[in-house]
VOPAGU-2260 file (C-alpha; in pm, 1 decimal, decimal comma):
REM VOPAGU-2260
SITE   aa  ch    i         X         Y         Z
SITE  UNK   A    0     667,1    2483,3    1046,6
SITE  UNK   A    1    1022,2    2390,8    1152,1
SITE  UNK   A    2    1206,4    2259,2     847,2
SITE  UNK   A    3    1532,8    2145,0    1012,4
SITE  UNK   A    4    1389,9    1842,9    1200,2
SITE  UNK   A    5    1198,1    1745,2     886,9
SITE  UNK   A    6    1513,9    1744,6     674,2
SITE  UNK   A    7    1708,1    1570,6     951,3
SITE  UNK   A    8    1462,4    1278,3     964,7
SITE  UNK   A    9    1450,7    1254,8     585,0
SITE  UNK   A   10    1831,0    1236,2     582,4
SITE  UNK   A   11    1821,8     945,6     828,6
SITE  UNK   A   12    1570,7     772,9     599,1
SITE  UNK   A   13    1810,1     810,7     305,0
SITE  UNK   A   14    2083,0     632,3     500,1
SITE  UNK   A   15    1849,0     338,8     563,7
SITE  UNK   A   16    1745,3     331,9     197,4
SITE  UNK   A   17    2110,4     330,9      87,9
SITE  UNK   A   18    2164,5      20,8     301,7
SITE  UNK   A   19    1861,4    -137,7     139,0
SITE  UNK   A   20    2000,2     -66,4    -207,6
SITE  UNK   A   21    2305,3    -278,3    -131,1
SITE  UNK   A   22    2086,7    -590,8    -125,1
SITE  UNK   A   23    1992,3    -527,5    -488,1
SITE  UNK   A   24    2364,0    -497,4    -563,3
SITE  UNK   A   25    2432,5    -830,6    -391,6
SITE  UNK   A   26    2170,0   -1005,3    -606,2
SITE  UNK   A   27    2322,7    -837,6    -912,0
SITE  UNK   A   28    2659,5    -985,5    -812,2
SITE  UNK   A   29    2504,2   -1327,6    -760,2
SITE  UNK   A   30    2345,9   -1325,8   -1105,3
SITE  UNK   A   31    2663,3   -1174,9   -1257,8
SITE  UNK   A   32    2491,6    -854,5   -1363,1
SITE  UNK   A   33    2624,1    -500,0   -1379,1
SITE  UNK   A   34    2651,7    -366,6   -1022,9
SITE  UNK   A   35    2749,0     -12,3   -1128,3
SITE  UNK   A   36    2389,3     119,9   -1099,8
SITE  UNK   A   37    2377,3       9,4    -736,5
SITE  UNK   A   38    2728,4     123,2    -645,2
SITE  UNK   A   39    2662,4     472,3    -776,9
SITE  UNK   A   40    2311,3     479,2    -631,0
SITE  UNK   A   41    2435,8     379,8    -285,3
SITE  UNK   A   42    2719,6     633,8    -291,5
SITE  UNK   A   43    2496,7     925,3    -393,5
SITE  UNK   A   44    2213,2     833,6    -153,3
SITE  UNK   A   45    2437,1     758,6     145,1
SITE  UNK   A   46    2645,9    1072,7      90,9
SITE  UNK   A   47    2338,9    1296,0      79,2
SITE  UNK   A   48    2188,1    1117,1     378,6
SITE  UNK   A   49    2497,4    1147,8     598,6
SITE  UNK   A   50    2559,7    1509,4     493,8
SITE  UNK   A   51    2197,8    1602,4     564,9
SITE  UNK   A   52    2195,5    1423,9     900,4
SITE  UNK   A   53    2508,5    1611,0    1010,6
SITE  UNK   A   54    2404,7    1950,3     874,6
SITE  UNK   A   55    2044,8    1944,9    1002,6
SITE  UNK   A   56    2118,9    1761,3    1325,0
SITE  UNK   A   57    1901,8    1867,3    1622,1
SITE  UNK   A   58    2000,3    1806,8    1985,4
SITE  UNK   A   59    1637,4    1780,2    2098,7
SITE  UNK   A   60    1486,9    1629,4    1786,8
SITE  UNK   A   61    1178,7    1482,0    1955,5
SITE  UNK   A   62    1076,2    1816,4    2102,7
SITE  UNK   A   63    1100,4    1985,7    1762,7
SITE  UNK   A   64     843,6    1758,5    1594,0
SITE  UNK   A   65     485,3    1879,3    1616,7
SITE  UNK   A   66     177,8    1779,9    1420,7
SITE  UNK   A   67     277,4    1983,2    1113,1
SITE  UNK   A   68     633,4    1850,9    1117,2
SITE  UNK   A   69     495,5    1496,6    1148,3
SITE  UNK   A   70     281,2    1531,5     837,3
SITE  UNK   A   71     567,0    1699,9     648,1
SITE  UNK   A   72     810,0    1419,7     736,9
SITE  UNK   A   73     562,8    1163,0     604,5
SITE  UNK   A   74     478,7    1332,8     274,7
SITE  UNK   A   75     812,7    1499,1     192,4
SITE  UNK   A   76    1001,5    1195,7     322,8
SITE  UNK   A   77     824,3     961,1      85,9
SITE  UNK   A   78     887,7    1194,7    -207,4
SITE  UNK   A   79    1254,8    1239,5    -120,5
SITE  UNK   A   80    1314,8     869,2     -62,4
SITE  UNK   A   81    1140,4     784,6    -390,7
SITE  UNK   A   82    1355,1    1033,6    -584,8
SITE  UNK   A   83    1681,5     882,4    -458,5
SITE  UNK   A   84    1550,6     527,1    -497,3
SITE  UNK   A   85    1512,4     581,3    -872,0
SITE  UNK   A   86    1891,1     604,5    -912,6
SITE  UNK   A   87    1965,1     232,0    -969,3
SITE  UNK   A   88    1681,5     213,1   -1223,4
SITE  UNK   A   89    1798,2     523,1   -1411,9
SITE  UNK   A   90    2166,2     421,6   -1404,1
SITE  UNK   A   91    2074,4      73,4   -1531,8
SITE  UNK   A   92    1964,6     227,0   -1863,5
SITE  UNK   A   93    1633,4      40,4   -1863,2
SITE  UNK   A   94    1428,4     337,1   -1738,8
SITE  UNK   A   95    1392,1     705,1   -1813,6
SITE  UNK   A   96    1353,1     929,1   -1508,2
SITE  UNK   A   97     973,8     961,0   -1533,2
SITE  UNK   A   98     925,4     585,2   -1573,8
SITE  UNK   A   99    1172,7     513,4   -1292,9
SITE  UNK   A  100     992,7     751,0   -1055,2
SITE  UNK   A  101     654,0     602,4   -1149,0
SITE  UNK   A  102     784,2     249,0   -1086,3
SITE  UNK   A  103     948,6     336,6    -754,2
SITE  UNK   A  104     653,3     540,1    -628,0
SITE  UNK   A  105     435,4     245,4    -721,7
SITE  UNK   A  106     671,3      29,8    -517,9
SITE  UNK   A  107     682,8     236,7    -198,7
SITE  UNK   A  108     309,1     306,5    -202,9
SITE  UNK   A  109     252,0     -68,9    -257,0
SITE  UNK   A  110      46,0       5,7    -566,8
SITE  UNK   A  111     206,0    -239,8    -807,9
SITE  UNK   A  112     128,0     -35,2   -1119,9
SITE  UNK   A  113     405,7     -85,1   -1373,5
SITE  UNK   A  114     524,2      51,9   -1705,2
SITE  UNK   A  115     718,0    -268,5   -1781,8
SITE  UNK   A  116     604,7    -467,0   -2084,7
SITE  UNK   A  117     859,3    -746,9   -2034,5
SITE  UNK   A  118     939,3    -786,5   -1665,4
SITE  UNK   A  119    1159,5   -1092,1   -1715,2
SITE  UNK   A  120    1402,7    -895,6   -1935,9
SITE  UNK   A  121    1492,2    -659,1   -1650,0
SITE  UNK   A  122    1806,1    -742,9   -1445,8
SITE  UNK   A  123    1735,1    -947,3   -1134,0
SITE  UNK   A  124    1905,5    -695,3    -905,4
SITE  UNK   A  125    1675,9    -418,3   -1027,4
SITE  UNK   A  126    1369,2    -640,8    -982,0
SITE  UNK   A  127    1474,0    -722,5    -626,8
SITE  UNK   A  128    1522,6    -355,3    -539,8
SITE  UNK   A  129    1186,3    -276,2    -697,0
SITE  UNK   A  130    1018,6    -541,8    -478,1
SITE  UNK   A  131    1209,5    -433,3    -167,9
SITE  UNK   A  132    1059,5     -84,8    -201,1
SITE  UNK   A  133     723,6    -261,7    -162,0
SITE  UNK   A  134     834,9    -415,9     163,9
SITE  UNK   A  135     970,7     -89,9     305,3
SITE  UNK   A  136     657,7      96,6     203,0
SITE  UNK   A  137     418,2    -169,0     330,0
SITE  UNK   A  138     481,3    -113,2     698,2
SITE  UNK   A  139     605,9     237,3     630,7
SITE  UNK   A  140     931,6     428,7     615,8
SITE  UNK   A  141     828,1     653,4     904,4
SITE  UNK   A  142     729,5     354,2    1120,7
SITE  UNK   A  143    1078,1     214,0    1057,2
SITE  UNK   A  144    1239,1     544,7    1156,5
SITE  UNK   A  145    1039,8     556,6    1480,6
SITE  UNK   A  146    1132,0     193,9    1553,3
SITE  UNK   A  147    1509,8     230,0    1510,9
SITE  UNK   A  148    1587,1     589,7    1608,3
SITE  UNK   A  149    1626,4     677,8    1977,9
SITE  UNK   A  150    1440,2     952,4    2164,3
SITE  UNK   A  151    1128,7     972,1    1947,6
SITE  UNK   A  152     827,1     967,6    2179,0
SITE  UNK   A  153     583,5    1253,7    2125,5
SITE  UNK   A  154     744,7    1337,1    1793,5
SITE  UNK   A  155     716,4     974,1    1686,4
SITE  UNK   A  156     343,3     978,7    1750,9
SITE  UNK   A  157     304,5    1290,4    1536,5
SITE  UNK   A  158     502,6    1124,1    1258,1
SITE  UNK   A  159     293,0     807,2    1263,8
SITE  UNK   A  160     -27,3    1009,2    1229,4
SITE  UNK   A  161      87,9    1118,4     887,1
SITE  UNK   A  162     166,7     768,5     760,6
SITE  UNK   A  163     -28,1     485,9     927,8
SITE  UNK   A  164    -345,4     385,3     742,3
SITE  UNK   A  165    -676,8     428,2     919,1
SITE  UNK   A  166    -864,1     684,5    1128,3
SITE  UNK   A  167    -644,2     636,8    1438,1
SITE  UNK   A  168    -317,2     485,8    1560,4
SITE  UNK   A  169    -348,7     175,3    1781,2
SITE  UNK   A  170     -81,6     153,1    2051,1
SITE  UNK   A  171      57,9    -189,5    2143,0
SITE  UNK   A  172     246,2     -63,1    2444,8
SITE  UNK   A  173     303,3     232,3    2670,8
SITE  UNK   A  174     545,4     392,5    2425,9
SITE  UNK   A  175     491,9     477,8    2061,4
SITE  UNK   A  176     844,3     350,1    1987,6
SITE  UNK   A  177     738,7      12,0    2123,9
SITE  UNK   A  178     435,6      15,9    1894,7
SITE  UNK   A  179     651,6      78,1    1589,4
SITE  UNK   A  180     895,6    -195,7    1691,2
SITE  UNK   A  181     621,4    -452,1    1752,9
SITE  UNK   A  182     458,3    -373,0    1418,3
SITE  UNK   A  183     785,9    -443,6    1242,4
SITE  UNK   A  184     842,2    -762,7    1443,1
SITE  UNK   A  185     501,4    -895,2    1337,5
SITE  UNK   A  186     572,1    -788,9     979,6
SITE  UNK   A  187     907,5    -969,4     982,7
SITE  UNK   A  188     758,3   -1283,9    1135,2
SITE  UNK   A  189     482,8   -1311,2     875,1
SITE  UNK   A  190     727,2   -1232,0     593,4
SITE  UNK   A  191     964,7   -1506,9     708,4
SITE  UNK   A  192     679,6   -1756,1     733,2
SITE  UNK   A  193     556,3   -1684,8     381,3
SITE  UNK   A  194     906,5   -1704,6     234,1
SITE  UNK   A  195     956,8   -2051,5     382,3
SITE  UNK   A  196     617,4   -2173,1     258,2
SITE  UNK   A  197     682,8   -2043,6     -93,5
SITE  UNK   A  198    1021,1   -2218,0     -94,7
SITE  UNK   A  199     843,6   -2541,1      -1,6
SITE  UNK   A  200     614,7   -2482,1    -299,5
SITE  UNK   A  201     907,9   -2489,8    -540,0
SITE  UNK   A  202     991,1   -2120,3    -579,2
SITE  UNK   A  203    1356,1   -2017,7    -588,8
SITE  UNK   A  204    1482,1   -1806,7    -298,2
SITE  UNK   A  205    1492,3   -1503,6    -526,0
SITE  UNK   A  206    1131,1   -1544,2    -640,1
SITE  UNK   A  207    1010,4   -1636,2    -290,6
SITE  UNK   A  208    1159,2   -1319,3    -140,9
SITE  UNK   A  209    1022,2   -1098,0    -417,1
SITE  UNK   A  210     671,2   -1238,9    -395,8
SITE  UNK   A  211     677,0   -1226,5     -15,4
SITE  UNK   A  212     767,2    -857,0     -25,7
SITE  UNK   A  213     482,0    -795,6    -268,6
SITE  UNK   A  214     230,5   -1006,3     -73,6
SITE  UNK   A  215     297,3    -875,7     277,5
SITE  UNK   A  216     304,3    -517,8     151,4
SITE  UNK   A  217     -10,3    -584,4     -57,0
SITE  UNK   A  218     188,4    -446,8    -349,3
SITE  UNK   A  219     170,4    -695,3    -635,0
SITE  UNK   A  220     506,0    -661,5    -813,7
SITE  UNK   A  221     607,6    -998,0    -957,7
SITE  UNK   A  222     922,5   -1125,3   -1122,0
SITE  UNK   A  223     712,4   -1294,6   -1391,1
SITE  UNK   A  224     522,5   -1142,6   -1682,9
SITE  UNK   A  225     210,5   -1345,1   -1597,0
SITE  UNK   A  226     233,5   -1278,5   -1221,0
SITE  UNK   A  227     132,5   -1569,3    -993,2
SITE  UNK   A  228     -34,2   -1742,1   -1289,5
SITE  UNK   A  229     317,9   -1836,9   -1406,0
SITE  UNK   A  230     341,1   -2106,1   -1137,1
SITE  UNK   A  231      -3,1   -2260,6   -1205,7
SITE  UNK   A  232       2,8   -2411,5    -856,2
SITE  UNK   A  233    -293,5   -2454,8    -623,0
SITE  UNK   A  234     -49,6   -2467,8    -330,1
SITE  UNK   A  235     119,2   -2136,2    -418,9
SITE  UNK   A  236    -218,8   -1974,9    -488,4
SITE  UNK   A  237    -338,9   -2085,2    -143,5
SITE  UNK   A  238     -28,8   -1957,8      37,6
SITE  UNK   A  239     -49,4   -1621,3    -136,1
SITE  UNK   A  240    -425,1   -1590,6     -65,2
SITE  UNK   A  241    -367,8   -1657,9     305,3
SITE  UNK   A  242     -91,6   -1400,3     342,3
SITE  UNK   A  243    -267,8   -1140,9     127,2
SITE  UNK   A  244    -568,7   -1173,5     356,7
SITE  UNK   A  245    -344,4   -1153,3     666,1
SITE  UNK   A  246    -171,8    -842,4     529,6
SITE  UNK   A  247    -509,8    -679,1     471,0
SITE  UNK   A  248    -610,9    -726,4     835,8
SITE  UNK   A  249    -513,6    -502,5    1126,8
SITE  UNK   A  250    -162,7    -600,5    1241,1
SITE  UNK   A  251    -260,9    -538,0    1602,7
SITE  UNK   A  252    -476,0    -852,0    1582,5
SITE  UNK   A  253    -177,7   -1056,5    1457,3
SITE  UNK   A  254      35,1    -919,8    1741,9
SITE  UNK   A  255    -212,2   -1043,3    2003,0
SITE  UNK   A  256    -218,0   -1389,6    1845,3
SITE  UNK   A  257     156,8   -1431,9    1787,2
SITE  UNK   A  258     299,0   -1276,4    2102,7
SITE  UNK   A  259      17,2   -1284,0    2358,1
SITE  UNK   A  260    -160,0   -1601,9    2245,7
SITE  UNK   A  261    -494,5   -1419,5    2246,1
SITE  UNK   A  262    -737,5   -1465,2    1957,6
SITE  UNK   A  263    -898,6   -1122,2    1926,0
SITE  UNK   A  264    -997,3   -1131,2    1558,9
SITE  UNK   A  265   -1366,5   -1192,0    1615,4
SITE  UNK   A  266   -1391,4    -924,2    1880,4
SITE  UNK   A  267   -1315,1    -670,0    1608,9
SITE  UNK   A  268   -1622,1    -552,4    1416,9
SITE  UNK   A  269   -1396,0    -440,3    1135,7
SITE  UNK   A  270   -1238,5    -785,6    1098,7
SITE  UNK   A  271   -1582,5    -948,4    1104,6
SITE  UNK   A  272   -1692,1    -717,4     822,7
SITE  UNK   A  273   -1365,9    -777,9     632,6
SITE  UNK   A  274   -1398,4   -1157,1     659,3
SITE  UNK   A  275   -1767,1   -1155,3     572,2
SITE  UNK   A  276   -1714,3    -931,6     270,6
SITE  UNK   A  277   -1430,3   -1154,8     147,4
SITE  UNK   A  278   -1640,8   -1469,9     175,7
SITE  UNK   A  279   -1953,8   -1320,5      19,3
SITE  UNK   A  280   -1765,1   -1159,4    -268,6
SITE  UNK   A  281   -1569,7   -1482,1    -334,1
SITE  UNK   A  282   -1895,1   -1680,7    -340,6
SITE  UNK   A  283   -2063,9   -1429,2    -573,1
SITE  UNK   A  284   -1773,1   -1422,7    -819,7
SITE  UNK   A  285   -1739,3   -1801,8    -809,3
SITE  UNK   A  286   -2106,6   -1857,2    -889,5
SITE  UNK   A  287   -2105,3   -1596,6   -1166,8
SITE  UNK   A  288   -1795,4   -1747,4   -1329,7
SITE  UNK   A  289   -1942,2   -2097,4   -1309,1
SITE  UNK   A  290   -2295,3   -2010,1   -1424,6
SITE  UNK   A  291   -2163,8   -1810,3   -1723,0
SITE  UNK   A  292   -1940,4   -2102,8   -1826,1
SITE  UNK   A  293   -1613,5   -1913,6   -1785,4
SITE  UNK   A  294   -1492,6   -2224,2   -1599,8
SITE  UNK   A  295   -1641,1   -2570,1   -1641,7
SITE  UNK   A  296   -1554,4   -2676,5   -1287,3
SITE  UNK   A  297   -1688,6   -2491,1    -984,5
SITE  UNK   A  298   -1360,7   -2568,6    -807,5
SITE  UNK   A  299   -1169,7   -2384,1   -1080,2
SITE  UNK   A  300   -1418,4   -2096,9   -1059,5
SITE  UNK   A  301   -1359,9   -2078,1    -684,0
SITE  UNK   A  302    -981,8   -2106,6    -715,6
SITE  UNK   A  303    -948,3   -1818,8    -961,0
SITE  UNK   A  304   -1243,3   -1614,2    -836,2
SITE  UNK   A  305   -1145,3   -1621,0    -468,3
SITE  UNK   A  306    -783,6   -1535,5    -553,0
SITE  UNK   A  307    -886,7   -1230,8    -752,6
SITE  UNK   A  308   -1132,3   -1115,3    -484,8
SITE  UNK   A  309    -869,2   -1130,3    -209,2
SITE  UNK   A  310    -607,5    -973,7    -437,0
SITE  UNK   A  311    -831,6    -677,4    -519,8
SITE  UNK   A  312    -990,6    -630,8    -175,6
SITE  UNK   A  313    -651,0    -626,1      -5,0
SITE  UNK   A  314    -524,3    -400,1    -289,4
SITE  UNK   A  315    -241,3    -642,4    -370,7
SITE  UNK   A  316    -299,2    -671,5    -744,1
SITE  UNK   A  317    -158,9   -1019,4    -810,4
SITE  UNK   A  318    -331,5   -1215,8   -1087,6
SITE  UNK   A  319    -385,6   -1583,5   -1167,0
SITE  UNK   A  320    -632,1   -1519,8   -1451,5
SITE  UNK   A  321    -719,4   -1252,7   -1706,6
SITE  UNK   A  322   -1015,5   -1092,6   -1529,2
SITE  UNK   A  323   -1056,0    -856,6   -1826,6
SITE  UNK   A  324   -1236,5   -1146,4   -1999,1
SITE  UNK   A  325   -1474,0   -1208,4   -1707,4
SITE  UNK   A  326   -1847,3   -1115,4   -1706,0
SITE  UNK   A  327   -1952,1    -756,7   -1629,9
SITE  UNK   A  328   -2087,7    -855,4   -1286,6
SITE  UNK   A  329   -1743,4    -972,3   -1174,2
SITE  UNK   A  330   -1573,8    -658,2   -1305,7
SITE  UNK   A  331   -1821,2    -426,5   -1133,2
SITE  UNK   A  332   -1794,2    -614,7    -803,8
SITE  UNK   A  333   -1413,7    -615,4    -816,2
SITE  UNK   A  334   -1415,0    -242,5    -891,0
SITE  UNK   A  335   -1633,8    -179,6    -583,7
SITE  UNK   A  336   -1392,1    -386,2    -373,7
SITE  UNK   A  337   -1107,3    -163,7    -496,8
SITE  UNK   A  338   -1258,4     127,9    -309,1
SITE  UNK   A  339   -1323,8     -66,9      12,2
SITE  UNK   A  340    -966,4    -191,1      51,9
SITE  UNK   A  341    -811,6    -345,2     363,0
SITE  UNK   A  342    -849,3    -279,2     734,4
SITE  UNK   A  343    -709,6      11,8     932,0
SITE  UNK   A  344    -362,7     -74,8    1059,3
SITE  UNK   A  345    -296,4    -307,9     765,6
SITE  UNK   A  346     -69,0    -267,1     465,1
SITE  UNK   A  347    -374,4    -250,8     235,3
SITE  UNK   A  348    -498,8      60,3      58,8
SITE  UNK   A  349    -847,2     185,7     -24,1
SITE  UNK   A  350   -1094,6     370,0     196,6
SITE  UNK   A  351   -1059,5     100,8     468,6
SITE  UNK   A  352   -1326,1    -128,2     609,1
SITE  UNK   A  353   -1370,5      63,9     933,8
SITE  UNK   A  354   -1448,9     384,6     748,2
SITE  UNK   A  355   -1702,4     203,1     529,9
SITE  UNK   A  356   -1871,1      61,6     842,5
SITE  UNK   A  357   -1890,6     403,4    1006,9
SITE  UNK   A  358   -2012,6     575,0     688,8
SITE  UNK   A  359   -2291,8     316,7     653,1
SITE  UNK   A  360   -2391,1     363,5    1017,5
SITE  UNK   A  361   -2389,9     742,5     980,1
SITE  UNK   A  362   -2608,9     715,1     668,9
SITE  UNK   A  363   -2853,5     492,8     856,5
SITE  UNK   A  364   -2857,3     735,0    1150,6
SITE  UNK   A  365   -2954,7    1019,0     919,3
SITE  UNK   A  366   -3239,6     810,0     775,8
SITE  UNK   A  367   -3346,8     723,8    1131,4
SITE  UNK   A  368   -3353,7    1093,6    1222,9
SITE  UNK   A  369   -3597,5    1165,3     941,1
SITE  UNK   A  370   -3847,1     929,9    1106,4
SITE  UNK   A  371   -3756,7    1020,1    1467,7
SITE  UNK   A  372   -3619,4    1380,2    1454,4
SITE  UNK   A  373   -3616,9    1426,2    1833,0
SITE  UNK   A  374   -3435,7    1105,7    1923,7
SITE  UNK   A  375   -3060,9    1099,5    1987,3
SITE  UNK   A  376   -2886,5     800,9    1826,7
SITE  UNK   A  377   -2512,6     746,8    1861,0
SITE  UNK   A  378   -2288,7     557,2    1620,1
SITE  UNK   A  379   -2132,9     248,2    1778,2
SITE  UNK   A  380   -1868,6       5,9    1653,7
SITE  UNK   A  381   -1775,3    -301,6    1862,2
SITE  UNK   A  382   -1984,4    -158,4    2145,5
SITE  UNK   A  383   -1792,6     169,4    2158,2
SITE  UNK   A  384   -1946,5     507,2    2080,8
SITE  UNK   A  385   -1772,3     682,6    1791,0
SITE  UNK   A  386   -1687,9    1042,1    1874,9
SITE  UNK   A  387   -1855,2    1304,4    1654,1
SITE  UNK   A  388   -1514,5    1456,4    1582,1
SITE  UNK   A  389   -1395,2    1127,1    1432,4
SITE  UNK   A  390   -1718,1    1094,1    1234,1
SITE  UNK   A  391   -1671,3    1441,7    1088,2
SITE  UNK   A  392   -1310,9    1356,3    1000,0
SITE  UNK   A  393   -1418,4    1035,8     821,9
SITE  UNK   A  394   -1696,2    1210,1     630,3
SITE  UNK   A  395   -1451,5    1485,6     533,2
SITE  UNK   A  396   -1196,7    1226,5     420,3
SITE  UNK   A  397   -1460,0    1054,6     208,1
SITE  UNK   A  398   -1571,4    1379,6      41,6
SITE  UNK   A  399   -1211,9    1479,4     -42,2
SITE  UNK   A  400   -1142,5    1124,7    -161,6
SITE  UNK   A  401   -1435,7    1124,7    -405,8
SITE  UNK   A  402   -1350,3    1474,8    -529,9
SITE  UNK   A  403    -988,4    1373,4    -592,9
SITE  UNK   A  404   -1101,9    1057,5    -770,5
SITE  UNK   A  405   -1346,4    1249,8    -992,5
SITE  UNK   A  406   -1091,9    1520,2   -1079,0
SITE  UNK   A  407    -822,6    1262,7   -1152,4
SITE  UNK   A  408   -1055,8    1067,9   -1381,1
SITE  UNK   A  409   -1146,3    1385,4   -1571,7
SITE  UNK   A  410    -781,0    1477,5   -1624,8
SITE  UNK   A  411    -682,1    1127,8   -1741,1
SITE  UNK   A  412    -983,2    1131,2   -1974,2
SITE  UNK   A  413    -860,6    1462,7   -2115,6
SITE  UNK   A  414    -547,3    1281,8   -2237,2
SITE  UNK   A  415    -770,7    1089,4   -2476,2
SITE  UNK   A  416    -816,9     762,0   -2290,3
SITE  UNK   A  417   -1150,8     583,0   -2294,8
SITE  UNK   A  418   -1395,6     596,6   -2002,0
SITE  UNK   A  419   -1309,5     254,9   -1855,0
SITE  UNK   A  420    -933,5     313,0   -1869,9
SITE  UNK   A  421    -962,6     664,4   -1721,4
SITE  UNK   A  422   -1189,1     545,1   -1440,1
SITE  UNK   A  423    -989,2     231,1   -1363,1
SITE  UNK   A  424    -642,3     388,8   -1384,8
SITE  UNK   A  425    -735,0     648,9   -1123,8
SITE  UNK   A  426    -919,7     395,8    -905,8
SITE  UNK   A  427    -625,3     154,1    -923,7
SITE  UNK   A  428    -362,1     414,4    -834,1
SITE  UNK   A  429    -556,4     611,7    -573,3
SITE  UNK   A  430    -651,0     286,2    -399,1
SITE  UNK   A  431    -294,7     150,4    -436,8
SITE  UNK   A  432    -397,0    -158,5    -634,1
SITE  UNK   A  433    -211,7    -131,4    -966,1
SITE  UNK   A  434    -409,8    -333,9   -1219,3
SITE  UNK   A  435    -770,6    -251,5   -1299,2
SITE  UNK   A  436    -962,0    -297,1   -1622,9
SITE  UNK   A  437    -933,8    -155,4   -1972,6
SITE  UNK   A  438    -577,6     -72,5   -2080,0
SITE  UNK   A  439    -457,8    -124,4   -1720,8
SITE  UNK   A  440    -610,4    -470,8   -1681,2
SITE  UNK   A  441    -435,8    -781,4   -1551,4
SITE  UNK   A  442    -246,2    -827,4   -1879,5
SITE  UNK   A  443    -196,5    -454,5   -1943,8
SITE  UNK   A  444      28,3    -185,2   -1795,9
SITE  UNK   A  445      82,4     190,8   -1780,2
SITE  UNK   A  446     348,7     218,6   -2050,7
SITE  UNK   A  447     115,9     395,1   -2298,2
SITE  UNK   A  448      38,3     685,0   -2064,2
SITE  UNK   A  449     216,7    1014,8   -2145,6
SITE  UNK   A  450     468,5    1154,7   -1897,8
SITE  UNK   A  451     226,0    1412,2   -1754,5
SITE  UNK   A  452     -31,6    1140,8   -1685,4
SITE  UNK   A  453     232,0     924,4   -1514,2
SITE  UNK   A  454     322,9    1213,5   -1280,8
SITE  UNK   A  455     -44,4    1265,5   -1197,8
SITE  UNK   A  456     -92,5     894,3   -1127,9
SITE  UNK   A  457     224,2     895,5    -913,8
SITE  UNK   A  458      72,0    1178,7    -710,7
SITE  UNK   A  459    -249,3     978,4    -668,8
SITE  UNK   A  460     -50,0     676,1    -548,9
SITE  UNK   A  461     119,0     886,4    -281,8
SITE  UNK   A  462    -206,6    1054,3    -181,0
SITE  UNK   A  463    -379,5     718,2    -147,5
SITE  UNK   A  464     -99,5     561,2      58,3
SITE  UNK   A  465     -70,8     856,5     297,3
SITE  UNK   A  466    -447,8     888,4     344,4
SITE  UNK   A  467    -472,4    1197,7     119,3
SITE  UNK   A  468    -458,7    1467,6     389,5
SITE  UNK   A  469     -83,9    1433,3     450,6
SITE  UNK   A  470     -19,5    1516,3      86,1
SITE  UNK   A  471    -287,3    1782,6      33,6
SITE  UNK   A  472    -166,1    1972,8     339,8
SITE  UNK   A  473     147,9    2059,6     143,7
SITE  UNK   A  474     -67,9    2284,3     -75,3
SITE  UNK   A  475    -219,1    2476,6     217,2
SITE  UNK   A  476     -22,7    2804,7     274,6
SITE  UNK   A  477    -100,6    2810,9     648,3
SITE  UNK   A  478      67,1    2472,4     685,7
SITE  UNK   A  479     409,3    2625,5     616,5
SITE  UNK   A  480     376,0    2922,1     853,3
SITE  UNK   A  481     557,3    2908,3    1186,5
């Protein structure tokens, strides 16, 4: 593998991140807080970024990026960016290095898991920077690099393969650079729309921006200890539900609606499945909450039940109620939804709806073959035949995913945590959700986990966000050979 282009692209990413840090400093100035953590963080990050970009500069950068370099840029880039992004948190004195890295990795991977026990006591500038990492990570640092840097064609495609969620990369134009740019345009448009709607609902500009970043990235960081429940507003709940659902759908579908005026949602089998699952799960949770007298009104049961279903399915992790107190049926169903996650090409985590569809169809095909061993039956989605190579890749992904989940749960359990907490902590971090049940429920956090467990959970967050393979490849010796 060629290391120079990898380090060159990571250096460019650091420059962008340093610029992003300045916004946290501006909010710190506005709220009359200490700006030293941001000044020092920007200086260190920008200096290292500029020095690296000059030292590792390549004249023909695009030609130097192959498939291995693409995966390395994604995985090592996210680690490097996360390390430098901890600086304002560490310099603020509110975080140790391990906690700062956990919080920032949770931000970039849009997980939303937090070690904070009193969010509202943290300086506003730090909270804004924490939420902004959500927004950068939602669409992806590598996607941003491809969108703004010149002369990244073939190399850009290799880079996107290591970062974009889903089995394949959908192109919105003839060039991969155009795809990256259009994805960010759609992302910006939806983010602006949600910010305006939240402002109309009575949120301050600061809170509206923070919650928009967390919603569109399906991250879940809030500026309030009680999350969205703080506002106790049907209007705000509705706005957040809509944009969480939109963020969990494939952004290619939004592009066709916003810029080409074509409604293609219901031509997508994945979106049909995603919508149907959302509606059925919301109905099931609503009825269970109402019939078990958790809520006296069925409208209240629907309001809180539907919000939690969309929040968990899209892997956002916002909360308007303490689901830890809900019946076992609701908890089991929500846990299952954790693993399903959003659609391919969305900012959501999890296995992804399209993979679930294909896995179910493959399972049915194998049952069909038992009855008709000589018949050939292909797997089709939206009328298209799924290539056997892609099927093998999805099955392989699923096997590795389950093995990683099982191993992670065993290790967390070895630290002395109970079964529910061990299971849910790994499920919530690997699927990039944040809150689960047990100690990490809607009113809990990860502050009680020892440092070693926090590093393991940080690794699981990164593995889940980068579709596992990008991260695991770093441990394969052949990956590093030229």
